[in-house]
C-alpha positions in Angstrom: 98.4 63.5 175.3 99.3 60.3 173.2 99.3 60.1 169.4 98.9 56.9 167.6 98.8 56.0 164.0 96.5 53.1 163.0 97.0 51.9 159.4 94.3 50.1 157.8 91.6 51.7 160.1 88.9 51.3 157.8 89.2 47.6 158.1 87.6 45.4 160.6 90.5 44.9 162.9 91.9 48.3 162.2 88.5 49.8 163.3 88.3 47.8 166.3 91.5 49.0 167.6 90.9 52.4 166.7 87.6 52.3 169.0 89.5 50.3 171.6 92.1 53.1 171.9 90.0 56.1 171.6 89.6 58.3 174.9 90.2 61.4 176.3 94.0 62.6 175.6 94.2 60.6 172.6 94.8 61.8 169.1 94.3 59.2 166.6 95.7 59.1 163.0 93.4 56.9 161.1 94.9 55.8 157.7 92.8 54.3 154.9 92.8 53.9 151.3 89.6 52.7 150.3 86.4 52.5 152.6 86.2 56.3 153.2 82.6 56.0 154.5 83.5 53.2 156.8 86.4 55.3 158.1 84.3 58.2 158.6 82.2 56.2 161.0 85.1 55.1 162.9 86.1 58.8 163.3 82.7 59.6 164.6 82.8 57.0 167.1 86.2 57.6 168.3 85.6 61.3 168.8 82.4 60.4 170.4 84.5 58.5 173.0 86.8 61.7 173.6 89.5 61.3 171.1 90.7 63.8 168.6 91.2 62.2 165.1 92.8 63.0 161.8 91.7 61.0 158.7 95.0 60.2 156.7 94.0 58.8 153.1 97.0 57.2 151.3 97.3 54.3 149.0 100.6 52.4 150.4 101.0 50.5 147.3 102.1 53.7 145.3 105.3 55.3 145.2 104.0 58.3 146.7 101.8 56.8 149.5 104.4 56.3 152.3 105.2 60.3 151.8 101.4 61.2 151.9 101.0 59.1 155.2 104.0 61.0 156.9 102.7 64.3 155.6 99.3 63.7 157.1 100.7 63.2 160.6 102.8 65.3 163.0 106.1 63.9 164.4 106.7 62.5 166.8 104.0 59.7 166.9 104.1 57.7 170.2 102.4 54.7 169.0 101.8 52.9 165.4 99.7 50.1 164.8 100.0 48.4 161.7 96.7 46.9 160.6 96.9 47.2 156.9 97.1 43.8 155.1 96.1 41.7 152.1 95.1 37.9 151.7 95.3 35.6 149.0 93.5 32.3 148.7 94.6 29.8 146.2 97.2 27.6 144.8 100.6 29.2 144.7 101.1 28.2 141.3 98.1 30.1 140.2 99.3 33.2 141.7 101.0 35.5 138.9 103.9 37.8 139.8 102.5 41.1 140.2 99.7 39.6 142.6 102.9 38.0 144.5 104.8 41.4 144.6 101.6 43.2 145.7 101.0 40.9 148.4 104.5 41.0 149.9 104.6 44.9 149.5 101.5 45.4 151.5 102.1 42.6 154.0 105.9 43.3 154.6 107.9 45.9 152.8 105.4 48.6 153.4 105.2 48.3 157.2 109.0 48.1 157.2 109.0 51.3 155.1 106.6 53.2 157.3 108.5 52.3 160.7 111.7 53.4 159.0 110.2 56.9 158.4 108.6 57.3 161.9 111.5 55.7 163.9 114.0 58.5 164.1 111.6 60.7 166.1 110.7 57.9 168.4 114.6 57.1 169.0 114.8 61.0 169.5 112.1 61.3 172.0 113.4 58.0 173.7 110.1 56.5 173.5 107.8 54.5 171.2 105.5 51.6 170.7 104.9 49.8 167.6 102.4 46.9 167.1 102.1 44.8 163.8 99.0 42.7 163.1 100.5 39.6 161.7 98.8 35.9 161.2 98.9 32.6 162.7 99.9 31.7 159.2 103.0 33.8 159.6 103.9 31.3 162.5 102.9 27.7 160.9 102.3 28.2 157.5 99.1 27.4 155.4 98.3 25.7 152.0 96.7 28.0 149.7 97.9 30.9 151.4 101.5 30.3 150.9 102.7 33.8 149.7 100.7 35.4 152.7 102.2 32.9 155.3 105.9 33.8 153.8 104.9 37.5 154.2 103.5 37.3 157.7 106.7 35.1 158.6 108.9 37.9 157.3 106.7 40.4 159.2 107.4 38.5 162.6 111.1 38.3 162.1 111.1 42.0 161.3 109.3 42.8 164.7 111.7 40.4 166.7 114.9 41.8 165.1 114.0 45.5 165.4 113.1 45.2 168.8 116.5 44.2 169.7 117.8 47.1 167.7 115.4 49.7 169.4 115.0 48.4 173.1 117.8 50.9 174.2 115.9 53.7 173.1 112.8 52.6 175.3 110.8 51.5 172.1 109.0 48.4 172.0 108.2 46.1 169.0 105.7 43.6 169.0 103.2 41.5 167.0 99.6 40.0 167.6 99.1 36.9 165.5 95.2 36.1 165.2 94.0 32.8 164.1 90.9 33.2 162.3 88.9 36.0 163.2 85.1 36.9 162.5 85.5 39.7 159.8 83.9 40.4 156.5 87.0 38.6 154.7 84.9 35.6 156.0 82.1 36.5 154.1 83.3 34.1 151.2 82.7 31.1 153.2 79.0 29.7 153.6 77.4 28.9 156.7 78.6 24.9 156.7 82.1 25.8 155.9 82.1 28.2 158.8 80.6 25.6 161.1 83.3 22.9 160.1 86.1 25.5 160.7 85.0 26.3 164.3 84.7 22.9 165.0 88.7 22.4 164.4 89.5 25.0 166.7 89.8 24.1 170.2 87.8 27.1 171.5 84.7 26.0 169.4 84.6 29.4 167.6 86.5 32.3 165.7 88.1 35.1 167.4 86.3 38.5 167.6 87.9 41.8 166.5 87.6 43.1 169.8 89.9 40.5 171.3 92.5 41.1 168.7 92.0 45.0 169.6 92.4 44.4 173.5 95.8 42.5 172.8 96.8 45.7 170.8 95.5 47.9 173.7 97.8 45.8 176.2 100.8 45.9 174.0 100.7 49.9 173.9 100.1 50.2 177.6 102.6 51.1 180.3 102.1 47.6 181.7 103.7 46.2 178.8 106.6 48.3 178.9 108.8 45.2 179.1 107.1 43.0 176.8 109.4 43.4 173.6 109.9 41.5 170.3 107.1 39.2 171.2 104.5 37.8 168.8 101.3 37.6 170.9 99.1 34.7 169.5 95.5 35.0 169.7 94.4 31.7 168.3 91.8 30.0 170.7 94.5 27.1 171.2 94.3 26.5 167.3 97.7 25.5 165.5 96.3 25.7 162.1 
């Protein structure tokens, strides 16, 4: 029996990861904040595939959110996939301080706090797998997404540094760094904008959520036991 915590399970990428991992012998803790109906659909699909599921509602941006998340799971958790996140599109100078702090919290300090709480049990059992969903912008940066790029860049460094610290305990920590993914977040772009964006990508299209989920599935697998501190780019050869 393998236990996996997936944060942000009601989002498009989190939901795809959950259904990719679901199967006999799997217990999935599906975290969500908003989108209760969506996460219930994800739960139903995972259970139809043979997995046991537990829904864990928690607002990770509140002081008690991390404690609520921990209380909703049973330690130790074998695998953690950090798929929660928040984007901001606009000029950096137009971003107010509260928006800046909230974005950094959800994309960087919240993942760090979550792992800090679950890591001792992984170290004790001498096994664990952590995968954090990052972004291409965390590697190369993007205008109009300056704070988001900085937060994801920090997440990448956290992944690489923590991997070195916990590797002796048979724990791997890796990141998945998608380029542009076809999710509901892209609904704000019109058809022409989407066409022009796809033309800038050498692969000629956006990534699918299933491709991101497959990358996570690999990094959690026994075959990836020696892959550690790596940021796996899923970008269609696009450099931003």
